[in-house]
C-alpha positions, -999 to +999 in steps of 0.1 A: -714+217+322-729+220+287-694+223+272-683+192+293-712+172+281-707+182+244-670+174+246-676+140+262-703+130+235-680+142+208-651+120+220-673+090+225-688+094+191-655+095+174-644+064+194-675+045+182-668+052+146-633+038+149-643+009+169-668-001+143-643+003+114-615-017+129-618-051+147-600-053+179-564-064+178-533-055+198-510-035+175-472-036+175-462-016+206-432+000+188-457+019+166-472+041+194-441+039+217-419+055+191-444+081+179-466+093+207-461+119+233-484+143+253-464+171+268-445+156+297-467+125+295-449+098+274-456+064+260-419+053+255-388+044+273-357+048+252-336+018+244-300+016+255-278+042+236-307+061+223-311+098+230-343+119+228-344+157+226-378+173+234-386+210+228-418+221+246-433+257+243-464+267+260-483+300+260-511+307+285-531+339+290-561+348+309-579+376+328-579+379+366-609+397+380-608+413+415-642+413+433-649+439+460-665+415+486-666+380+471-676+363+439-709+377+436-699+413+443-690+439+416-657+436+399-633+464+409-606+457+384-593+432+358-558+425+346-543+400+321-518+374+333-496+359+306-469+332+309-448+316+283-425+287+292-400+269+269-384+237+280-356+216+263-353+180+277-325+157+266-329+120+278-306+091+272-312+053+275-286+039+299-299+005+309-292-026+287-329-039+292-342-005+279-361+002+310-345+033+324-338+068+310-321+099+326-314+133+313-313+171+318-341+196+316-338+234+311-367+259+314-369+295+302-398+316+314-414+349+305-443+363+326-463+395+324-492+412+341-511+439+321-531+465+338-554+466+307-571+433+305-578+436+268-540+438+260-525+413+236-510+381+252-481+385+229-469+416+249-452+389+270-425+389+243-420+426+247-398+447+269-381+432+299-378+448+334-353+475+340-337+486+372-358+519+373-391+500+371-384+484+404-391+518+421-425+523+405-456+521+428-464+487+413-433+474+395-448+440+387-475+454+363-469+462+326-434+447+327-422+414+312-401+393+336-379+369+317-349+346+321-336+311+326-357+299+355-349+262+361-324+235+355-327+199+367-330+163+359-357+141+343-362+104+345-383+077+330-387+040+341-405+011+329-413-009+360-428-042+346-414-059+314-448-076+309-467-042+310-448-021+286-477+003+284-470+016+319-443+042+324-432+060+355-417+095+353-400+118+378-377+148+380-363+177+400-359+213+388-337+238+407-345+275+404-317+295+388-332+329+398-314+346+427-333+379+429-363+374+452-386+398+435-380+384+401-382+349+415-417+357+427-428+370+392-415+340+375-429+316+400-394+301+400-395+277+430-377+244+432-400+217+418-401+179+424-426+157+405-435+121+400-460+106+376-471+077+355-487+071+321-506+041+307-521+035+274-545+007+262-555-001+226-592-005+218-587-011+181-558-009+155-558+029+155-576+040+187-560+041+222-569+053+257-541+072+272-541+080+309-517+101+330-513+111+366-487+135+382-480+148+416-459+180+418-444+199+448-433+234+445-409+238+474-410+270+496-383+295+496-375+321+523-376+358+518-376+389+540-403+405+517-438+405+533-453+403+497-438+368+494-452+351+525-472+328+502-440+313+490-430+303+526-451+272+523-449+243+497-476+241+471-488+206+459-505+200+426-521+167+415-531+162+378-550+134+362-555+133+324-572+112+299-568+112+261-586+093+232-558+088+206-567+083+170-540+074+145-542+075+108-537+043+088-501+054+079-494+062+115-482+097+106-511+118+118-525+115+153-555+134+167-562+132+205-588+151+224-585+149+261-594+161+295-571+172+324-582+177+360-559+193+386-561+204+422-536+225+441-531+225+479-509+242+504-505+241+543-523+268+562-505+300+570-521+301+604-508+280+633-542+271+646-551+253+614-537+220+603-538+200+571-538+211+535-560+238+521-572+238+485-561+268+465-571+262+429-592+237+408-591+233+371-607+210+345-592+216+309-605+203+276-577+198+250-575+192+213-543+181+199-528+169+166-494+154+160-475+147+127-447+122+127-423+127+098-409+092+108-406+071+139-378+094+152-392+128+145-426+144+153-443+178+159-475+184+177-498+213+184-523+215+214-550+240+222-570+240+254-596+260+275-609+256+310-644+240+317-637+247+354-614+273+368-619+280+405-597+300+430-605+296+467-599+333+474-634+347+470-621+381+459-601+366+429-616+350+398-599+335+368-622+344+339-626+312+320-640+327+288-607+348+285-584+318+289-562+308+259-536+281+259-514+268+231-486+244+232-460+232+205-439+201+209-410+189+188-394+156+195-364+138+179-347+106+188-311+098+178 
């Protein structure tokens, strides 16, 4: 909570400095619409005939601690879990009114569990699985699983002409992994999502940016008993808030933010109904973006969890070990 309080006071202080420096006025919408993007959260819908190519690469690594009899019991083992995802999204403006975009998204995934928790996260870029490793006592450990994991469609829509700050997003990703064991390691389920973003200026160079998303990871059938958890859908809701600060020349953008997510799934037992919470996260992010011009930009984001909870009492995600980095490159043609 001390980290959360410090982060909140920091963002409010920065906001106050900018609010005092600039008198309130509504800036030209094209400035932020053509420059600003936060991961899959966007502030723009392409005009008719425009094409956007977005490259998004994310590396996340953390320790998983296994307790003997619950969270307060001794830790019996720790391992490192590392995931690297790289996405390429190409969107095209197809409506004359400039309110609807549709395109293609491709995702490549690398995933690794290291038995030694102190191992480097960059080992995820090392050796891939081999056929002989499948016959080890624990073939999922100390092996990098990699491959093209998803391909699908992505959409953006501006529902109200008079509220250009509001953008709806959606998409569907189809798993391209056929092997059940590898599909489990890459978490390669079919995924459907819907979301919205909204920004509001508070001065010439300062904005609030809100985002919300609901994602459904669909189940897949397998004869393996180790994959029973994948027989049920997994739902994740995410809400995010960023305080966006733009330089006077609109080329440099700094945006600290918070993101809160909850994951739920149906019970695996027939005598229980409803959804059960599986994980809860609250992340703090710090991002910087550089816009070469209104059509080309690059951004870097780093984050860490303020809250990281797993409902399984024998499993703990060690927050202090968590590292997350993201690079985004965007070009409009």
